[in-house]
C-alpha positions, 0 to 999 in steps of 0.5 A, a space after each residue: 434784309 437780315 441788316 434790317 432785322 439786326 438794326 431793328 433787333 438793336 433799335 428794340 434792345 437799345 431802346 429797352 436798356 432803360 426799361 431793363 434797367 429800371 426792373 432789373 433789380 427788382 429781377 435780381 432780387 432772391 425769391 428762393 431756390 425754386 424762382 431761382 431754377 426757373 428764371 436759370 431755365 427761363 434764360 434768354 427769356 427776360 430779354 426777350 420779352 422785354 425787347 418785345 415790350 420795346 417793340 410794343 411801347 415804341 410803336 404802338 403810339 405811332 400807328 394807333 395815333 394816340 397822343 402822350 396822355 393817352 398812352 400814359 393810360 394804355 401803357 399799363 395795359 400794354 405792359 400786362 398784356 405783353 407779359 400776359 401773352 408770354 406766359 400764356 405763349 410759353 405754357 402753349 410751347 410747353 404743350 406742344 412739344 409734349 403733344 410732339 414727343 407723346 405722337 412719337 412714342 405710346 404714351 397712354 391717350 388720357 395723357 395725350 387728351 390731357 395735353 390737348 385740352 392744355 394746348 386749347 386752353 392756352 389758344 383760348 388764353 391769348 385770344 382771351 388775353 388779347 380781348 380783355 386788352 382791347 376791352 381795357 383801352 378801347 374806352 381810352 381810344 377814338 373809334 379810328 385808333 380802336 381800329 388801329 390798335 386791332 391792325 396793330 396787334 396783327 402786325 406786331 404778331 407777324 412781324 415778331 414771329 418773322 423776327 424770332 423766325 430768323 434769328 432761330 433759322 439764323 442759330 439753326 446755320 452751321 457756321 460757315 466754313 473759312 475759305 481754303 487759302 484762310 485754312 492754309 495760312 
């Protein structure tokens, strides 16, 4: 299973190299100190976002059974969907982490209520983003393809969540101790 996940990630990352190179020049252009600070804080997010986008780009046409002529029309909506999904997810995670911290401290209830509203808004925005994507692509798809697109979104969410959890679990594991005979050498 680990080998499969590693191969999967390598395929996704290698398939997005071309996308990364195309957008790389634009991403590296300076946009001011605030933008540079935000990019530094985001750290690995662009690579993960590119990998997820690569997964969507490689899998959507196969699962939804769309031809190249239709996929060319779907692609801009797919890119926008993934980009907005990442932005909303980051907002949701920030609110969730702040809620976790506030629950353990004795902060004001007003601050906690505000964070709960932010969290709930992010959840609603995730659903609205998906509905917007489907509303944009449904006219391009047959009824059968529309159904497959919805199945794909659910499948992709589950698969990406599973892979990210595996990566996080592997990162949180302590490094293996060398065998006793290796330590003595």
